[in-house]
C-alpha positions as CSV (number, residue, x, y, z in Angstrom):
1,M,0.0,0.0,0.0
2,H,1.3,3.4,-0.9
3,R,1.5,5.8,2.0
4,I,3.1,9.2,2.5
5,I,4.9,9.3,5.7
6,L,5.0,12.6,7.5
7,Y,8.3,14.3,7.4
8,A,9.6,17.8,8.0
9,A,10.5,19.3,4.7
10,T,14.1,20.2,4.4
11,L,14.3,23.6,2.9
12,V,17.8,24.6,1.8
13,P,18.3,28.1,0.5
14,V,20.3,28.4,-2.6
15,V,22.9,31.1,-2.2
16,G,24.8,32.4,-5.1
17,C,28.3,33.9,-5.1
18,S,28.3,37.6,-4.1
19,S,30.8,40.2,-3.1
20,K,31.1,41.9,0.3
21,S,29.2,44.9,-1.2
22,S,26.0,43.0,-1.6
23,D,22.8,44.7,-0.9
24,T,22.0,44.5,2.8
25,T,18.3,44.8,2.0
26,S,18.3,41.5,0.1
27,E,20.3,39.9,3.0
28,A,17.7,41.1,5.5
29,T,15.0,39.6,3.3
30,E,16.8,36.3,3.0
31,D,17.3,36.3,6.8
32,S,13.6,37.0,7.5
33,A,12.6,34.3,5.0
34,M,14.7,31.8,7.0
35,V,13.0,33.0,10.2
36,N,9.6,32.4,8.6
37,I,10.6,28.9,7.4
38,D,11.9,28.2,10.9
39,L,8.6,29.3,12.5
40,A,6.6,26.9,10.3
41,D,9.1,24.1,10.7
42,D,9.2,24.5,14.4
43,T,5.4,24.5,14.7
44,F,5.1,21.5,12.5
45,K,7.7,19.6,14.6
46,R,5.9,20.6,17.8
47,I,2.6,19.3,16.4
48,L,4.2,15.9,15.5
49,K,5.9,15.8,18.9
50,K,2.5,16.1,20.6
51,H,0.4,13.9,18.3
52,G,3.1,11.5,16.9
53,E,4.4,10.8,13.4
54,D,1.3,8.9,12.3
55,V,-1.2,11.5,13.4
56,D,-4.5,11.5,11.7
57,P,-5.1,15.2,10.9
58,S,-8.8,14.9,11.0
59,K,-8.5,14.2,14.8
60,I,-6.5,17.2,15.9
61,P,-7.6,20.8,16.5
62,K,-8.2,22.8,13.2
63,P,-5.4,25.3,13.7
64,Q,-2.9,22.4,14.2
65,Q,-4.4,20.5,11.3
66,T,-4.1,23.5,9.0
67,V,-0.4,24.0,9.8
68,M,0.4,20.3,9.6
69,L,-1.3,19.8,6.2
70,V,-0.1,22.9,4.5
71,Y,3.5,22.4,5.7
72,H,3.6,18.7,4.9
73,S,2.1,19.1,1.4
74,Y,4.4,22.2,0.8
75,G,7.4,19.9,1.2
76,I,5.9,17.1,-0.9
77,L,4.8,19.5,-3.7
78,G,8.1,21.3,-3.6
79,N,10.0,18.1,-4.1
80,G,7.9,16.6,-6.9
81,G,4.8,18.5,-7.7
82,F,1.3,17.1,-7.7
83,Q,2.6,13.8,-9.2
84,Y,4.4,13.2,-5.9
85,L,1.4,14.2,-3.8
86,F,-0.8,11.8,-5.8
87,E,1.6,8.9,-5.3
88,G,0.4,8.5,-1.7
89,D,-2.3,9.2,0.8
90,F,-2.6,11.4,3.9
91,P,-4.0,9.4,6.8
92,G,-7.4,10.9,7.6
93,D,-7.5,12.9,4.4
94,P,-7.8,10.4,1.6
95,E,-9.2,12.8,-1.0
96,F,-7.1,15.7,0.2
97,L,-10.2,17.7,1.1
98,L,-8.7,18.9,4.4
99,T,-5.5,19.8,2.7
100,R,-7.2,21.9,0.1
101,Q,-9.3,23.6,2.8
102,A,-6.1,24.3,4.8
103,Y,-4.7,26.4,1.9
104,K,-8.0,28.4,1.8
105,T,-7.9,28.8,5.6
106,I,-4.5,30.5,5.5
107,G,-5.5,32.6,2.5
108,A,-3.1,31.2,0.0
109,S,-5.4,31.8,-3.0
110,D,-2.7,31.3,-5.7
111,A,-1.8,27.9,-4.3
112,S,-5.6,27.1,-3.8
113,A,-6.1,27.8,-7.5
114,A,-3.3,25.4,-8.4
115,F,-5.0,22.7,-6.2
116,E,-8.3,23.4,-7.9
117,K,-6.7,23.0,-11.4
118,A,-4.9,19.9,-10.4
119,F,-7.9,18.2,-8.8
120,A,-10.1,19.1,-11.8
121,V,-8.4,16.2,-13.6
122,F,-10.5,13.9,-11.6
123,P,-14.3,13.4,-11.8
124,N,-16.0,15.7,-9.3
125,S,-12.5,16.9,-8.3
126,T,-12.1,13.7,-6.3
127,P,-9.0,11.5,-6.9
128,P,-9.6,7.8,-7.0
129,A,-8.7,5.8,-3.9
130,D,-6.7,3.5,-6.1
131,I,-3.3,5.2,-6.5
132,D,-2.4,3.5,-9.8
133,R,-5.7,4.8,-11.3
134,R,-5.1,8.2,-9.8
135,L,-1.7,8.5,-11.3
136,E,-2.9,7.2,-14.7
137,M,-5.5,9.9,-14.8
138,W,-3.0,12.6,-13.6
139,Q,-0.3,11.5,-16.1
140,S,-2.8,11.5,-19.0
141,K,-3.0,15.3,-18.6
142,Y,0.2,16.5,-16.9
143,N,3.7,15.7,-15.9
144,L,6.4,17.7,-14.0
145,L,8.1,18.8,-17.2
146,D,4.9,20.7,-18.1
147,S,5.8,23.2,-15.3
148,M,8.8,24.3,-17.3
149,K,7.0,25.0,-20.5
150,D,3.5,25.8,-19.4
151,K,3.1,28.4,-16.7
152,S,-0.6,27.6,-16.4
153,S,0.1,24.0,-15.4
154,P,-0.9,23.2,-11.8
155,D,2.7,22.5,-10.8
156,S,4.0,25.7,-12.3
157,M,1.1,27.6,-10.6
158,Y,2.0,26.0,-7.2
159,F,5.8,26.6,-7.6
160,S,5.1,30.2,-8.3
161,A,2.9,30.5,-5.2
162,M,5.4,28.8,-2.8
163,D,6.9,31.9,-1.3
164,G,3.4,33.3,-0.7
165,V,2.3,30.0,0.9
166,M,5.1,30.2,3.5
167,E,4.3,33.9,4.2
168,K,0.6,33.1,4.6
169,L,1.3,30.0,6.8
170,N,3.5,32.0,9.1
171,G,1.0,34.8,9.3
172,Y,-1.6,32.2,10.2
173,I,0.6,30.8,13.0
174,K,1.3,34.3,14.4
175,A,-2.4,35.2,14.3
176,N,-3.3,32.0,16.1
177,E,-0.4,31.9,18.5
178,A,-2.6,30.9,21.4
179,E,-3.7,27.8,19.6
180,F,-0.1,26.5,19.5
181,A,1.0,27.6,23.0
182,S,0.2,24.2,24.6
183,L,2.4,22.3,22.1
184,P,5.6,20.9,23.5
185,K,8.8,22.8,22.8
C-alpha cells in the first residue's frame, strides 16, 4: 500500500556567489525568509511531537491540522509537484479535502487555484482511492516537465505560489499563536 509518511520538509536556501558589497536589503529579506521557514518548521515539529508521526489530521484541532497539512504538502509538492502528492495518501485525508481547505484557511489563494486546477483532472475533483488509477488519470493530462514550458500547469502555478504559501502560513501561525501555546517545545 502506498502511503506518504510525515516528514519535516528540508528547505535549503540556494545562495549564489556575491561580493562583500552585496545589498543588505536582500540579505535582510533572506534572513527573514529563513526565520519564517523556521517558524513553520518548528510549529510542524511541535505538532508531531504532541500527536506522533502517524497523526490523523482529522482528529487534531483545526489550527494544528491546518499548519500540519499545509507544511507537509508544501514539502511534498516542492519536491515533486502534484505527481508526488498523488503517489500517496494522507491518513485521515484520503481525498485531500482537508489539505485543500487548509490552503484556503491560510488565505493562500494562488496555491488554492493550483490545487483546484490539479484536482479538476479527476471526476468531481475527487481523486480515485486506487493510487495507480489516480496516477494514470493525472499523467494523462500533466507531468512535472509541463511546469517548465506551461506556466498555467498546476505544478507551475504552485511553484510560483510557494513563497506566498510560506508567508501566509507564518501569518496564520502568528495570528493564532494561542492555539499553539500548549504544544511541547
